[in-house]
C-alpha positions, 0 to 999 in steps of 0.5 A: 862390769861382770855380774856379782853372785851374792851367794858366793862368800869367796867373791864379795865386791865392795867399794874397796874392791874385791875382798874375801869373805873372811875379812869383809866383816872386819872391813864393815866394822871399820866402816861403821866406826868411820860412819859413827865418827862422821855422825859425831862430827855432823852433830857437833856442827849442828850444835855449833850452829844452834849455839851449842844446843844439845842434839840427842843422837846416841852412839851406834856402838859400831865398834861392838857391832860384831858382838850384837845380833840384828834385833839388838842393833835395830832397837839401838839405832832406829830410836836415834833416827826417829829422834833426829827426824823429829828434831828436823821436822821441828826445825823446819816448822820453826823456820817457816814461822820465823820467815812469816814473822820476818815479813811482818816485821819488815812491813811494820818497820817503817811505821811502828815505834821502836817499842812495837818493833822490838816486841816482834823480834823473836831472836835476841839482839845485841845491846849497844851502849846507851841502849836499855836492855830489851824488854825493860819497857823503855825506848831509845828515842835518840836514834832514827827509825831507819837505824832500828829497822836495819838492826832488826833486819840483820838480826833476823837474817842472822837467825835464819842463817843459823837455822839453815845450818842446823837443818843441813847438819841434822839432815846430814846426821840423819843420813849418816846414822841411817847408813851406819844402822844399815851397815851394822845391821848387815854385819849382825845379820851375816852372823845369824843362824837363819842368814847363813843356813839359807845361804848354805842351802842355796849353795847346797842345791847347786852342789857347791859343797865348798862354799855351802860348807862355810855358811853351814859352819857359821850357822853351826856356831849358833845355839840353834845350829848346834841343835839342828841335826839335819843341818849338821848332817848337811855340813858333814856331807860338805866336809865329806865332799871336800875330803875333810875326813876328820871334820866329817868324822867329828860332825857325825859324832857331834850329831850322835851326841845330840841324837844318839839314834840318828839313822843317817849319822849312825849309818854314815859313821859305820860306813866310815869305819868300814871304809877305813877298815877300823875294826876296833871302832866298829866293834865298839859301835856295834857293842854300844847299840847291841840290843837296841832298835838301832842295831838293825842299822849296823847288821850289815857290818856284824859277823855271825857267830861260829857254828858246830858239827856236833850238837852240844849235850851229853855223850858216852863216846869221844867227839870230833867237833868241827867249827864253821864261820862265814867266808874269809873269817878266821875262827879262834877258840878255847876249851877252858871256859875263857873268852877267845880272841885273836891271841887264842888257838886258831881253828884249823881242824876238828877238835877232839873232845874226851871224857868230862865237861868241856866248855868250848867257846869260839869267835869269828873275826873278819878281815878288818878285825870285826868280831862276832859274838862269842859262841859257847858250846857245852859238852859232857862226855861220860864214857861207858865201860865196855861189856864183859867178855864172853868165855866158852865153853860153858861151865861143866865137866871136861876132859883134860886138854879141852880148849877155852876161848874168850871174846870181847868188843873190838878195841879192847884188851882181855886179861884173865886168871884161872885160879878164881881171882879177879883179873887186872891189867897185870894179869895174863893177857889173852891172845888165843884159846888155851887148854883147860888145866886139871881139876876144878877151875874158875876162869875169870876175864875182864875187857879194858878199852882205850880210855882205860875203862874196865868191864865187869868180870866174866867167870866160868867154872870147869871140872877137868878130869885128870890128865891121861896118857894113851899108849900107841896101841890105844891110840891106834884102836881109837883111829881105826874106830874113827875110820870105820865110823867114817866108812874108810875102813871095813869092819875087819879093820884090815881092808878098805872098802875097795878091797885094798889092804890097809897098812898102819905105820907109826911115824913118831910123836909130834906136837902141833898147837900145844897138843902132843900126838902119835903120828900114824901113816895109813897106806893102801896096798893093792897087789904090788902097788902101794899108795899113802892114804893119809897122815893121822894123829891121835892125842896122847893126852886127850885121845882125839883124832886129827888129820895132819897136813903139811911137811915136817916143821910146818905140820898143821892138825885139824880135828878128824 
């Protein structure tokens, strides 16, 4: 015969053969019922043997054994056994006493009178016709002594036989009751927390998770089992090993119902959600323990909030803000103060922040949908208006034809007036220097930047002498005086320093850069050889000298 491992619930062997653990208890209950019936029958036999004398053997209630614990059944069955054992001892004592009485009666039967013999009989005898009832003090003197002796002997034998039957019945009843009590106690014991927990732990040490799970599950159904979080975690491990994911998850949640900060269960639950890539469940779990001591157990599953390239605060210029997050995370953001989520604008490039207040909020989401805390960055951008333009020359008195120039910061546009009014973006746009008009004038200018911010107004006051027209003769004299100053013409105004004769020829009037000029060519003649020294111009309105280069249509004039 093979050995039997009592620790394995799936291979339980009884007299009925090999049966599964699931229906063994049902068989035990039926067996207990049968034993109880047998007890009742044996008790009835004993009653019959004693002339229907009551034997107080109480029912073991095997039919309800599965609903009582071992302690209750012990208190019910064991007192019954004690009563039966006491009755058996009392019967044995009576048997011995009656045997002694029987021997005494047989010895005296031949010599004593009928009255003496009747007083020695313990058990009642039948009364024959013609005989007075026992104990009435009368004697039947008609019968010989030998008949009376025989009757006495038969009566004693009959009583002895009844006693033997009673003792056998009592012993049988006691034996059956003991077996019933043990069976009922065993059924209850297998439902107890301690029994199932001990069996489960033995199997767990052997890494027999499947069978350990069955014992743990029974232990968990008890009141004590639903409070022992260590046992519940062991049951979770068995479910996990058996790939019963839903039962494993339910057990972790049950543990946290008993001990919400249980480190083993909380860590295992977070890992379970991570393995299943259940970002929503992880988000709820992280939020539930946010700010508690248990938060550190979930730190490895948390996503860090985004960061920015520009420190939040106040600025006087436009900003380009970049957002950063952990690798493989996607960033979503809003700029209107609402909470960002995966339906918000996805970050792909730097965010341009313009004037005013911007509440930039951003969140990072990893590949399984776990959200970071929302990061908020507040920016206030107050643009400064541009500096006022610079007008030159300085205020003063000037001849007609003097040029005015205006400068401002890069990226700005300049607008000006010459009548003293404040310029606007509808005024004359400045592009290049312009000539001073005659009279007493006030030039005003503003600069406007790309944000349409307007600078303060710059002003200069000029007194410009009336416009004058020089004749060609006056212009030629002005040119000669300038050439003498530069050492290009001798004091006689007829020759050059090298002795060559200087010949001045009028070419015509020409306008270069809005300035009307007399164009004069200067030739140097030495003997029969003539060379052109250069082309010059004298302003008809301003009387200034210029050197003219280039050809007709492309002339350029520079101060000379």
